[in-house]
C-alpha positions in Angstrom: 43.8 77.0 -59.0 47.3 75.8 -59.5 49.3 75.1 -62.6 49.1 71.5 -63.7 51.5 69.4 -65.9 48.9 69.9 -68.6 49.2 73.7 -68.4 53.0 73.4 -68.7 52.6 71.3 -71.8 50.3 73.8 -73.4 52.8 76.6 -72.8 55.6 74.4 -74.2 53.5 73.6 -77.3 52.6 77.2 -77.8 56.3 78.1 -77.9 57.2 75.3 -80.3 55.5 77.1 -83.3 52.1 77.7 -84.9 49.2 75.7 -83.6 45.6 75.4 -84.7 43.6 78.7 -84.5 41.5 77.2 -81.7 44.6 76.3 -79.6 46.1 79.8 -80.3 42.9 81.4 -79.2 42.5 79.4 -76.0 46.1 80.0 -75.0 45.8 83.7 -75.7 42.6 83.9 -73.5 44.4 82.1 -70.7 47.2 84.7 -70.8 44.5 87.5 -70.8 42.9 86.1 -67.7 46.3 85.8 -65.9 46.8 89.5 -66.6 43.3 90.4 -65.3 44.0 88.3 -62.1 47.2 90.2 -61.6 45.6 93.6 -62.2 42.9 92.9 -59.7 45.2 91.6 -57.0 47.9 94.3 -57.3 45.9 97.4 -58.2 46.1 99.0 -54.7 49.5 97.7 -53.5 51.0 101.3 -53.6 54.3 102.4 -55.0 56.6 99.4 -55.0 60.3 98.7 -55.1 60.9 95.2 -56.5 63.8 93.1 -55.2 65.2 90.3 -57.4 67.7 87.6 -56.4 68.4 83.9 -56.0 65.8 81.6 -54.4 68.6 79.4 -53.2 70.2 81.5 -50.4 69.2 80.4 -46.8 68.6 82.7 -43.9 72.1 82.3 -42.5 73.7 83.5 -45.8 75.2 87.0 -45.8 73.2 88.0 -49.0 70.0 87.0 -47.2 70.8 89.2 -44.2 71.9 92.1 -46.3 68.7 91.9 -48.4 66.6 91.8 -45.3 68.3 95.0 -44.0 68.1 96.9 -47.3 64.5 96.1 -47.8 63.6 97.2 -44.3 65.2 100.6 -45.0 63.3 100.9 -48.3 60.1 100.0 -46.5 60.7 102.7 -43.9 60.6 105.2 -46.7 57.0 104.2 -47.5 57.5 101.9 -50.4 55.9 98.5 -50.7 58.5 95.7 -51.1 57.5 93.5 -54.0 59.3 90.2 -55.0 58.7 87.1 -56.9 57.2 85.7 -53.7 59.4 82.7 -53.3 62.2 81.7 -50.9 65.8 82.9 -50.6 66.4 86.6 -51.5 62.7 87.0 -52.2 61.8 85.8 -48.7 64.5 88.0 -47.2 63.2 91.1 -48.9 59.6 90.4 -47.8 60.7 89.6 -44.3 62.7 92.8 -44.0 59.7 94.9 -45.0 57.4 93.0 -42.7 59.7 93.3 -39.7 59.7 97.1 -39.8 55.9 97.4 -40.4 56.1 97.9 -44.1 54.0 96.4 -46.8 55.1 93.2 -48.4 53.8 91.8 -51.7 54.6 88.8 -53.9 54.0 87.9 -57.5 54.7 84.1 -57.4 55.2 81.8 -60.4 53.2 78.6 -60.4 55.1 75.5 -61.0 53.9 71.9 -60.5 56.8 70.9 -58.3 58.3 73.9 -56.5 58.2 77.5 -55.2 55.3 78.1 -52.8 55.0 81.6 -51.6 57.0 82.7 -48.6 55.3 83.4 -45.2 56.1 87.1 -45.1 53.6 88.4 -47.6 50.6 90.7 -46.9 49.3 90.1 -50.4 50.2 87.8 -53.2 49.1 86.6 -56.6 50.0 83.3 -58.3 50.8 83.6 -62.0 51.1 80.7 -64.5 53.4 82.4 -67.1 56.8 83.9 -66.6 56.3 86.7 -69.1 53.0 87.8 -67.5 54.8 87.8 -64.1 57.6 89.9 -65.4 55.2 92.4 -66.9 53.4 92.7 -63.6 56.6 93.1 -61.5 57.6 95.9 -63.8 54.2 97.6 -64.1 53.8 98.2 -60.3 57.5 99.1 -59.6 59.2 102.5 -59.2 62.6 100.9 -59.0 64.4 97.5 -59.1 67.0 96.3 -56.6 69.1 93.5 -58.2 70.7 91.2 -55.6 73.0 88.3 -56.4 71.0 85.7 -58.4 70.9 83.4 -61.4 69.4 83.4 -64.8 65.9 84.5 -63.7 67.4 87.6 -61.9 69.6 88.5 -65.0 66.5 88.0 -67.2 64.5 90.5 -65.2 67.5 92.9 -65.0 68.3 92.9 -68.7 64.7 93.2 -69.7 64.4 96.4 -67.6 67.6 97.7 -69.2 66.2 97.0 -72.7 63.0 98.8 -71.9 65.0 101.8 -70.6 67.3 101.8 -73.7 64.3 101.6 -76.1 62.5 104.3 -74.0 59.5 102.1 -73.2 60.1 103.2 -69.5 61.9 106.2 -68.1 63.1 107.5 -64.7 63.4 104.0 -63.5 66.3 103.4 -61.2 68.0 100.0 -61.1 70.3 99.4 -58.0 72.9 96.6 -58.4 74.0 95.2 -55.0 77.4 93.8 -54.5 79.8 95.1 -57.1 82.2 92.1 -56.7 79.5 89.5 -57.4 78.3 91.5 -60.5 81.8 92.6 -61.6 82.0 90.6 -64.8 78.5 91.7 -65.9 79.3 95.4 -65.3 82.6 95.1 -67.2 80.8 93.4 -70.1 78.2 96.2 -70.2 81.1 98.7 -70.4 82.6 96.7 -73.3 79.3 96.9 -75.1 79.3 100.6 -74.6 82.8 101.0 -75.9 82.0 98.8 -78.9 78.9 100.9 -79.7 76.4 98.1 -79.4 74.5 100.0 -76.7 74.0 103.8 -76.2 76.2 105.4 -73.5 73.1 106.8 -71.7 
């Protein structure tokens, strides 16, 4: 079952403020069933390393090629490569794992007009809500690899950092690839540390 424009409207309406008790209940139940679907699909995927990055890079781009190589090396260590299941960097990561005989998993977001899962997945689940998808990607991961990407990549990166800082998760490595691309973000995090808005650790 795919996400319809009606599903999108329900999510938008939910985020706009309080609704009737019935509407709140039905939306909450739909979220619950999305989690159950994710748990059932991903329960036995094994220890995962999740790779994040832009959906916009094509296979001739250097970041695509580098992601493919990195993911292949991680898969050789016995980890399942998990991604958001879409194109670009996600496809490159899943492809890299598949080509060395590793496991490749996707947690895809359902949208009415875009992002079908890529062809290099051994197993995948389609999720309607971004926040459910983010929780699932984190739940089954032992580490994150953050490749160059956009707002979605940064959202997932900073959520993981927040959970580490607030001690909701521990011993969770985050590998940032391409220092030059992420230079300004790294420098801004250093400024926050100096200003005391985040803890040094």
